[in-house]
C-alpha positions as CSV (number, residue, x, y, z in Angstrom):
1,M,0.1,0.1,0.2
2,F,2.8,2.6,-0.9
3,A,2.0,5.3,-3.3
4,N,5.3,6.4,-5.8
5,V,6.9,8.5,-3.6
6,P,9.9,10.4,-5.5
7,I,14.1,9.2,-4.4
8,A,16.4,11.7,-3.5
9,L,18.4,10.9,-6.4
10,S,21.2,13.0,-5.7
11,Y,22.0,11.6,-2.3
12,L,21.5,8.0,-3.1
13,R,23.7,8.3,-5.6
14,A,26.5,9.7,-3.3
15,R,25.8,7.3,-1.1
16,F,25.3,4.1,-3.3
17,L,28.8,2.7,-3.4
18,L,29.7,3.4,0.1
19,V,26.7,1.6,1.4
20,L,27.3,-1.6,-1.2
21,A,30.7,-1.7,0.5
22,V,29.5,-1.9,4.1
23,L,27.1,-4.1,3.0
24,L,29.2,-6.7,1.1
25,A,31.8,-6.3,4.7
26,T,29.2,-7.9,6.9
27,L,27.5,-10.7,5.0
28,A,27.0,-12.5,7.6
29,P,23.8,-11.0,9.6
30,T,23.9,-10.8,13.3
31,A,21.6,-9.5,16.2
32,P,23.0,-6.6,17.3
33,A,22.4,-5.1,20.7
34,L,18.8,-3.0,21.1
35,A,20.3,-0.5,23.2
36,A,20.5,2.2,20.5
37,G,17.1,1.6,19.4
38,Q,14.6,0.2,22.1
39,P,11.8,2.5,23.5
40,D,12.3,4.6,26.2
41,I,9.9,2.4,28.5
42,T,9.8,4.8,31.2
43,R,7.1,6.8,29.3
44,S,3.7,6.0,30.0
45,G,1.8,8.8,28.8
46,A,-1.2,8.0,27.1
47,E,-4.8,8.9,28.0
48,V,-8.1,8.2,25.6
49,V,-9.9,11.6,25.0
50,A,-12.7,10.5,22.8
51,V,-14.6,7.3,22.0
52,T,-16.6,6.5,18.9
53,Q,-18.8,3.7,17.9
54,V,-18.3,3.7,14.3
55,A,-20.0,0.3,13.3
56,D,-21.2,-2.9,15.0
57,R,-18.2,-4.4,16.9
58,Q,-16.1,-1.6,15.8
59,I,-14.8,1.6,18.1
60,D,-12.3,4.2,17.6
61,L,-10.3,5.7,20.5
62,S,-8.5,9.1,20.2
63,V,-5.4,8.4,22.1
64,R,-3.3,11.3,23.3
65,S,0.2,10.1,23.5
66,Q,3.4,11.7,24.9
67,A,5.7,9.3,22.9
68,L,3.9,11.2,20.3
69,G,4.7,14.3,21.5
70,G,1.5,15.1,23.0
71,R,-0.6,14.3,19.2
72,T,-3.8,12.5,19.6
73,V,-4.2,9.6,17.0
74,E,-7.0,6.9,16.7
75,V,-6.8,3.2,17.3
76,R,-9.6,1.3,16.0
77,L,-10.9,-1.5,17.8
78,L,-12.9,-4.8,16.2
79,T,-14.3,-6.0,19.7
80,P,-15.7,-9.7,20.3
81,D,-18.9,-11.2,21.3
82,G,-19.6,-10.4,24.8
83,W,-16.6,-7.6,25.1
84,N,-17.9,-4.7,28.0
85,P,-14.8,-3.6,29.6
86,H,-17.0,-1.2,31.5
87,D,-18.6,-4.2,34.0
88,R,-15.7,-4.1,36.6
89,R,-17.3,-7.2,38.4
90,H,-17.4,-9.6,35.6
91,R,-14.6,-7.7,33.4
92,Q,-13.3,-10.3,30.7
93,H,-9.8,-10.3,29.0
94,W,-9.5,-10.9,25.6
95,P,-6.7,-12.2,23.3
96,T,-5.5,-9.9,20.8
97,L,-4.5,-9.8,16.9
98,W,-2.8,-6.5,16.5
99,L,-3.5,-5.8,12.5
100,L,-1.0,-3.3,11.1
101,H,-1.2,-0.9,8.1
102,G,1.3,0.0,5.5
103,C,2.7,2.7,4.4
104,C,0.1,5.8,3.2
105,G,-2.5,3.8,5.1
106,D,-4.1,4.4,8.1
107,Y,-6.1,2.6,11.0
108,T,-9.0,2.5,9.0
109,S,-7.5,0.9,6.3
110,W,-7.7,-3.1,7.5
111,T,-11.6,-3.0,8.0
112,A,-12.4,-0.4,4.9
113,M,-9.9,-2.7,2.1
114,T,-11.2,-6.6,3.7
115,D,-13.8,-8.4,5.2
116,V,-12.1,-8.6,8.7
117,A,-14.9,-7.1,10.5
118,E,-16.9,-9.9,8.7
119,T,-14.9,-12.7,9.5
120,D,-16.5,-15.0,12.4
121,S,-12.8,-16.6,13.7
122,L,-12.7,-13.2,15.0
123,R,-15.7,-12.7,16.8
124,D,-13.9,-14.1,20.1
125,V,-10.7,-11.9,19.8
126,L,-10.1,-8.3,20.2
127,V,-8.5,-7.1,17.0
128,V,-6.5,-3.8,17.7
129,M,-5.9,-2.0,14.6
130,P,-3.7,1.2,15.9
131,E,-2.2,4.4,13.7
132,A,1.0,4.5,12.6
133,G,1.4,7.3,10.8
134,W,1.5,7.7,7.3
135,N,5.4,6.9,7.1
136,G,6.0,5.8,10.4
137,W,7.7,2.3,9.8
138,Y,6.8,1.1,13.6
139,S,9.6,2.7,15.1
140,D,11.0,5.3,17.4
141,W,12.8,7.6,15.3
142,W,16.4,7.8,15.9
143,N,16.4,11.1,16.9
144,H,12.9,11.1,18.3
145,G,13.3,13.2,21.7
146,E,14.4,16.1,19.3
147,G,12.3,18.4,16.8
148,G,9.1,16.3,17.7
149,D,9.9,13.3,15.7
150,P,7.9,10.2,17.1
151,A,8.2,7.3,18.9
152,W,6.0,4.7,17.1
153,E,6.8,1.7,18.7
154,T,6.9,3.4,22.1
155,F,3.3,4.3,21.9
156,H,1.9,0.8,20.2
157,T,4.3,-1.2,22.6
158,V,4.5,0.5,25.5
159,E,1.9,3.4,26.2
160,L,-1.3,1.7,24.1
161,R,-0.9,-1.8,25.5
162,R,-0.8,-0.9,28.9
163,L,-4.2,1.1,28.2
164,L,-5.6,-1.4,26.4
165,E,-5.0,-4.0,29.4
166,R,-5.6,-1.6,31.7
167,D,-9.3,-0.1,30.4
168,W,-10.3,-2.1,27.5
169,G,-10.4,-5.8,27.6
170,A,-7.3,-6.8,26.4
171,G,-5.4,-9.7,27.7
172,R,-2.0,-10.4,27.6
173,D,-2.1,-13.2,25.2
174,R,-1.1,-11.4,21.7
175,V,-0.3,-11.7,18.3
176,V,0.7,-10.0,15.2
177,A,0.2,-9.3,11.8
178,G,0.9,-6.6,8.8
179,L,1.1,-6.0,5.2
180,S,4.1,-4.2,3.7
181,M,5.2,-1.4,6.3
182,G,3.2,-3.2,8.6
183,G,4.5,-6.7,7.9
184,Q,8.0,-5.2,8.6
185,G,6.7,-3.9,11.8
186,A,5.0,-7.0,13.0
187,L,8.2,-8.7,12.2
188,L,10.1,-6.0,14.5
189,Y,7.6,-5.8,17.3
190,A,8.0,-9.7,17.7
191,A,11.5,-9.7,17.6
192,R,12.1,-6.4,19.3
193,H,10.0,-7.6,22.0
194,P,10.5,-11.2,22.9
195,G,7.4,-12.9,24.9
196,M,5.0,-9.8,24.0
197,F,3.6,-11.4,21.0
198,K,2.7,-15.5,20.5
199,A,3.3,-15.3,16.6
200,T,3.6,-13.1,13.9
201,A,2.8,-12.9,10.0
202,S,4.1,-10.7,7.3
203,Y,2.2,-10.1,4.3
204,S,4.3,-8.4,1.1
205,G,6.5,-7.1,4.1
206,S,9.8,-5.3,3.9
207,A,11.8,-8.1,5.5
208,H,15.4,-7.2,4.8
209,P,15.5,-3.6,3.9
210,L,19.5,-4.0,3.9
211,L,19.5,-6.7,1.0
212,D,21.0,-4.4,-1.3
213,G,21.9,-1.2,-2.7
214,E,18.7,-1.3,-4.7
215,S,16.7,-1.9,-1.4
216,V,18.2,0.7,1.0
217,A,17.6,3.5,-2.1
218,R,13.9,2.1,-2.4
219,L,13.5,2.3,1.6
220,M,15.1,5.7,1.5
221,G,12.9,7.1,-0.8
222,F,9.7,6.3,1.1
223,F,11.5,7.8,4.1
224,A,12.1,11.1,1.8
225,G,8.3,11.1,1.4
226,R,6.2,14.3,2.2
227,N,9.9,16.3,1.6
228,N,10.9,14.5,4.5
229,D,14.6,14.2,5.4
230,P,15.4,10.3,4.5
231,R,17.7,10.2,7.2
232,R,15.0,11.2,10.3
233,V,13.7,7.8,10.6
234,W,16.9,5.5,11.3
235,G,19.8,7.9,10.4
236,D,22.1,7.4,7.5
237,P,22.7,3.7,6.1
238,V,26.0,3.7,6.8
239,A,26.8,6.2,9.8
240,Q,23.7,4.7,12.1
241,R,24.6,1.2,10.3
242,R,23.6,-0.7,13.9
243,I,20.5,1.7,14.0
244,W,19.0,-0.3,10.5
245,Q,20.5,-3.4,11.8
246,A,18.6,-3.0,14.9
247,H,15.4,-2.6,12.4
248,D,16.3,-5.6,9.9
249,P,14.2,-8.2,10.4
250,L,16.6,-10.6,8.5
251,H,19.1,-9.3,11.4
252,L,16.9,-10.0,14.5
253,A,16.3,-13.6,13.0
254,K,17.6,-15.5,15.9
255,R,14.7,-13.6,18.2
256,L,12.4,-14.9,16.1
257,R,13.2,-18.7,16.2
258,S,11.0,-19.6,19.3
259,I,7.6,-18.7,17.7
260,P,5.4,-19.4,14.7
261,V,6.3,-17.1,11.4
262,Y,4.2,-16.6,8.6
263,L,5.8,-14.8,5.6
264,S,4.1,-14.1,2.2
265,C,5.1,-12.5,-0.9
266,G,4.0,-12.4,-4.8
267,D,7.1,-11.7,-7.6
268,G,5.4,-8.6,-8.7
269,T,4.3,-10.1,-12.3
270,T,0.6,-10.3,-12.8
271,G,-1.1,-12.4,-10.7
272,P,-5.2,-13.9,-10.4
273,L,-6.1,-11.2,-8.6
274,D,-4.8,-8.3,-10.6
275,A,-5.7,-6.4,-13.7
276,P,-4.2,-7.4,-17.2
277,G,-0.6,-6.2,-17.2
278,S,-0.5,-5.4,-13.7
279,T,3.5,-5.3,-12.2
280,S,5.1,-4.3,-9.1
281,A,9.3,-3.5,-8.9
282,L,8.2,-3.0,-5.4
283,E,6.8,-6.4,-4.8
284,A,9.4,-7.8,-6.4
285,D,12.1,-6.3,-3.9
286,F,10.0,-7.4,-1.0
287,N,9.7,-11.2,-2.9
288,R,13.9,-11.2,-2.5
289,Q,14.0,-10.0,1.0
290,N,11.4,-12.2,2.2
291,H,13.0,-15.3,0.7
292,A,16.3,-13.7,2.2
293,L,14.5,-13.8,5.8
294,A,13.0,-17.3,5.4
295,A,16.6,-18.7,4.2
296,E,17.9,-16.8,7.1
297,L,15.3,-18.2,9.9
298,G,16.3,-22.0,8.3
299,R,19.8,-21.3,9.1
300,V,19.0,-19.9,12.7
301,G,17.0,-23.1,13.3
302,A,13.3,-21.6,13.3
303,K,10.9,-24.6,13.3
304,Q,8.0,-22.9,13.0
305,V,8.1,-20.9,9.7
306,T,5.4,-20.9,7.2
307,T,5.8,-19.2,3.9
308,H,3.5,-18.9,1.1
309,F,5.5,-17.3,-1.7
310,Y,2.9,-17.4,-4.6
311,G,4.7,-16.4,-7.7
312,P,2.5,-13.7,-9.8
313,G,1.0,-11.3,-7.8
314,T,1.5,-7.2,-7.2
315,H,1.6,-5.5,-4.1
316,A,-2.3,-5.3,-3.5
317,W,-5.3,-5.8,-1.0
318,P,-6.9,-8.5,-2.4
319,Y,-3.6,-11.1,-1.9
320,W,-3.2,-9.4,2.0
321,E,-7.0,-10.1,2.5
322,R,-6.1,-13.6,1.0
323,E,-3.5,-13.9,3.0
324,L,-4.7,-12.7,6.6
325,H,-7.3,-15.7,6.2
326,A,-4.6,-18.3,5.4
327,S,-2.3,-17.2,8.4
328,L,-5.2,-16.9,10.7
329,P,-5.7,-20.7,11.8
330,M,-1.9,-20.2,13.0
331,L,-2.3,-16.9,14.4
332,L,-5.6,-18.2,16.2
333,G,-4.0,-21.3,17.4
334,A,-1.2,-19.7,18.8
335,L,-3.5,-17.6,21.0
336,R,-5.4,-20.9,22.0
337,A,-2.2,-22.7,23.0
338,H,-1.9,-20.3,26.0
339,D,-5.7,-19.9,26.9
């Protein structure tokens, strides 16, 4: 779910050979220390300032967040049957599925573009669909304490999680899934927060942004969207390479060994759910990245990896809706295993 975002070519050409040199010098992936990119868990300042019923079983929470510099953002909840978090005497805490949106989308994307709200198997699960910014990349931007840059990871994994568990019926058994930018987010959150999520699924996700110069350049192009300095998110891909590694799922593969992982992607050519002649260079790039991550998960001994690399198919919602349904047995099975 990406728009065509212009790439800062002059910047990229200047860095391209240097990026490749560093990549080639460090072909063996490592699991870097996360100190530079970990959320500041001392923050806890989030509050619900408005509640809106938008449809049957769909509630929007307007949440003011300290991690986002005092901004108020929306979180959509798809609630289970019998959900009543305000019944203090008989309150139930529900297993949760976090569904993460892609770049250029928002918290409404999953309900607007798929049949998630009509899916019967989700009637006993609390589905959390949080805002993550048009181009937030599920990250605490590396200089987020300066100049008002956001700390999306802290907002989701600390502030919002605690808020939902305290006041809105969320339990402590969680799984996470997402598409594209959100697919990367689902992998990152599961890897960077061991024990927080019981399983993770990524549909056409950016699974190894440091794969090669083309992948780095493409991501820097998205970072540069809306006239942003592309270095604001993770810094420079060479000077701040450890921060990039700490947000690259392949470099965190060892941290995914103990949970079920679902990876799916097309190859960017015209598929059965596309209009004739459709192609996607972005999907082709992410396909290579997902194959690399799957191989690395095998190398580090992950035993619960499901891949669906379905060949022809572009970067489009019909595939993501299909892959959500295909992965739900694994995701919900991980939740039920902990009932």
